[in-house]
C-alpha positions, 0 to 999 in steps of 0.5 A, a space after each residue: 887906204 884906197 890909194 895904198 890898195 890901188 898901188 898894191 893891186 896894180 904894182 906898176 912902176 913910174 916907167 911902166 905907167 909912162 910907156 905901157 898900156 893895160 890891155 892888148 894892141 887891139 882894143 887899147 889903141 882903139 880906146 886911146 884913139 877914141 879919147 884923142 879924137 873925142 877931145 880934139 872934136 870937142 875942142 875944134 868942131 863939137 857939132 861934128 865930133 862923131 865924124 871920126 877920121 877913120 873909115 873915110 868917107 863914112 860919117 859917124 865913125 866915132 859911134 862905131 864904139 863907145 864915144 867916151 865923150 864924158 871922160 875925153 876932156 879929162 884925158 885931154 887935160 892929162 895928155 896936155 900936161 904929160 905929153 905922153 899917150 900911155 901916161 895920160 891913159 894910165 893916170 885916167 885909168 887909175 883915176 877911174 878906179 879911184 872914182 869907183 872905189 870912192 863912189 861905192 864907199 860913199 854910197 855904202 857909207 850913206 846907206 849903212 853909216 859905217 866906214 869899215 863896211 863901206 871900205 869893204 864894199 868899195 874894194 869888192 867893186 873896185 877890184 872885182 874880176 870885172 874891173 881887172 878883166 876890162 883893164 883895156 876897156 876904160 869905157 867900161 871903167 866909168 862904172 864909178 859914176 853909177 854908185 854916185 848916181 844911185 847915191 844922189 837919187 837916194 838922197 833925192 828920195 830922202 830929202 828933195 833938194 834942187 842942188 841934188 837934182 842938178 848934180 844927179 842930172 849932170 852925173 846922168 849926162 856923164 854916164 850917157 856920154 860914157 859907155 853904152 853898157 853902163 848907160 843901158 844898165 844904169 837906165 834900167 836900174 833907175 827905172 826899177 828903183 823909181 817904180 819900186 819907190 813909187 810902190 813903197 810910197 803908194 804912188 804919192 811922192 812929195 811934190 818937191 820930189 817930183 819937181 826935182 826929178 823933173 829937173 834932173 830929167 831935163 838936164 839928162 836930156 842934154 845927152 839926147 843928141 848923142 843917140 842920133 849917130 848911134 841910131 844912124 849907125 844901126 840903120 846902116 848896119 842893122 841890129 846885131 844878132 844875139 849870141 848865146 855865148 855872150 850871156 851871163 852864166 852861173 859859172 861866171 860869178 866864180 870866174 876870177 880875173 885871168 891869171 888869178 894868183 889864188 884861183 888860177 885854175 878857176 880863171 881859165 877860159 874853157 867855154 866860148 865867149 868866157 873871156 868877156 865874162 869874168 865877174 868874180 867879186 870874191 868868195 868872201 863877198 858872196 858869203 857876206 852877201 848871203 848873210 846880208 840878204 838874210 839879215 835884211 829879211 829877219 831884221 824887223 826891229 823898230 828903231 827911231 828914225 834918225 838921219 845919223 843913226 845908220 849903223 850907229 857911230 863908229 864906236 857904238 854898238 852896231 845896229 844894222 841898217 836903220 829903217 829909213 835907209 833899209 828901203 834904199 838897200 832893198 831897191 838897190 838889191 832888187 835893181 841888181 837882181 833884175 839886171 842880173 836876170 837880163 844879163 843872161 842874154 840869149 839862150 839858144 836862138 829863139 828861147 824867149 829870155 827877158 833880154 830877148 824880149 827887151 832886145 826885140 822891143 827896145 830898139 836902142 838896146 840892140 847895140 849891147 853885144 855882151 849882155 853879161 857885162 850888165 852884171 856889173 850892177 849886180 856886183 855893186 848890189 852884191 857888194 852893198 849887201 855884203 857890207 850889210 852882212 858884215 854889219 850883221 856879224 859885227 852886231 854880235 861883237 861888243 868891242 870896237 877894236 875887235 870889230 875894226 880888226 875883223 873889217 881889216 882882216 876881211 878887206 885884206 883877205 878880199 884883196 888877196 882873193 881878187 889879186 891878178 896880173 894886169 896885161 900890158 902892151 906898148 904902142 911904138 912912139 919912137 921918132 922913126 915911127 912917128 916922123 911921117 905923121 909929123 910930116 903929114 901934120 904940115 900937109 894940106 888936108 886930104 884923105 890918107 890910105 896907109 899901106 899895106 891896108 888890113 881888113 878882117 876879110 883878109 886877116 882878122 889878126 893883122 887887122 886887129 893888131 895892125 890898124 889900131 896903132 895907126 889910128 893913134 899915130 893919125 891923131 898927130 895930123 888928124 887927116 881922114 883915113 881910109 883905114 880903121 878898126 872899131 866895133 863896126 866896120 864901114 859897109 864897103 871897107 872890106 871890099 875897098 881894102 881888098 882892091 887897094 891891097 892889089 897896088 900897084 895894079 891899075 885897079 887899086 889906083 882907080 879905087 883910090 882916085 874914086 875915093 878922093 884919096 890924096 896921100 899914101 903912107 907906105 910902111 916898110 919893115 916890121 911894125 907892131 910885130 906885123 910885116 909891112 912892105 919890103 923895100 922892093 915892094 915899096 919901090 915897085 909901088 913908087 915906080 907905078 905912081 901916076 904922073 905928078 905924084 911926089 914921094 918923100 922918105 921919112 925914116 923907114 916909111 914913104 909919104 906919097 902925095 898923089 895930088 889934089 883930087 
């Protein structure tokens, strides 16, 4: 059912999956480079995997954005099988959507004991506006690991077992190495859940549980070294300022994905920063979540505690969430509410919101630029609450066939509410474009400057849409590049690029020599819809090359070897 729903919601042909990427020519190639470099680094030099081949000669450039090291091996495997960047990316993205659907279903099924309402919750999270709006940010699509982590944690509370503890630790590592936003929200949610559980058992948890939690915590610490590059990057650049426009607003909960087929008017971005704040889970989900909240409050009937009584059997009378699972639903909802409050971010410049307090006192969290993204945890909690609400409605219906019909209709209506187009783009991968990079792969290792070089100080659009595709092409040869694009920009990149752009002026060659640059790639014509050099401009640069430099032509581009530094 989830596979059919995925095909219906994405509506991609095999040809489109093989050649087009979700997102735009800025962030989509950036993430593809992250995946390519992560897989390459883990295979060939895992100790220095964070020293990406962009922004030469600065270190830890992979930490300028989410490293995605937990999913890079999966992407590498898919790329090794398919041999195509776009197809490997799309298969990974669809797999992450499937993980999200399946993990949310499993969590909800364990909490409620019912397949029908668990399917609804999976669809509400798996195809929410958050997922559609971040199609070009697959690092944020690792949210499928979150419900899996919660499920294992709750199972550990319910029955402490070392196998579960080990699995929980492995999932924690995968989340920590996946994406900063997901790891941040997950860590906060786990703390809230642990504190809530300790209160519920009056701070007297079983010793077996404490031992299991200790094992899970020790395994989680495997990911600790990955924090060091991010800490060093923060020391270099300082803390990112809090921007009010990136915080959650009430309007965002009913802001569908861009181009929503059913709610196109509501999906329009009308306020600053709203492009990052599409968090709509469906009006049906919101309504059922309200019903579920009421049901949790009023349902105080005593029932026998049993491990297989959650919601009754699929054909039995629906009884709601049983007492031995209701505690976990409440803990999940409380965690979602806490993170929802934190996702408000900053209001104005100095108003002491909860997130500002966290930002000021918890140093590692200063890299969270868009706190509204944390609301994905509130979406998950709301979807589980909606499943409880759907169960509450089914309690009043005795005929199993009618209950199945209601769940099916609700799921279809939800998909209609959430349906929206997915923007796609294409990275040129024709032989004429890539020939110079294949030639580079046979040259001795040396730093490369790709010209014309783009920088945000000169043109943000040219930089954002010109450099990322080159980063992907550079994974053919993996030579270090002066060029780069990411969440951060190396400290001297703007000034260095401004000087290099004056080539063939002597100052540009002096700057290249001072940076130990050996190779130049001169791009000619139009690439990624941006004008590069004309043929005359390229020839004027070649005419001014220092003595001893060699030049080779590869289709439209030139490869210059300035000689070993």
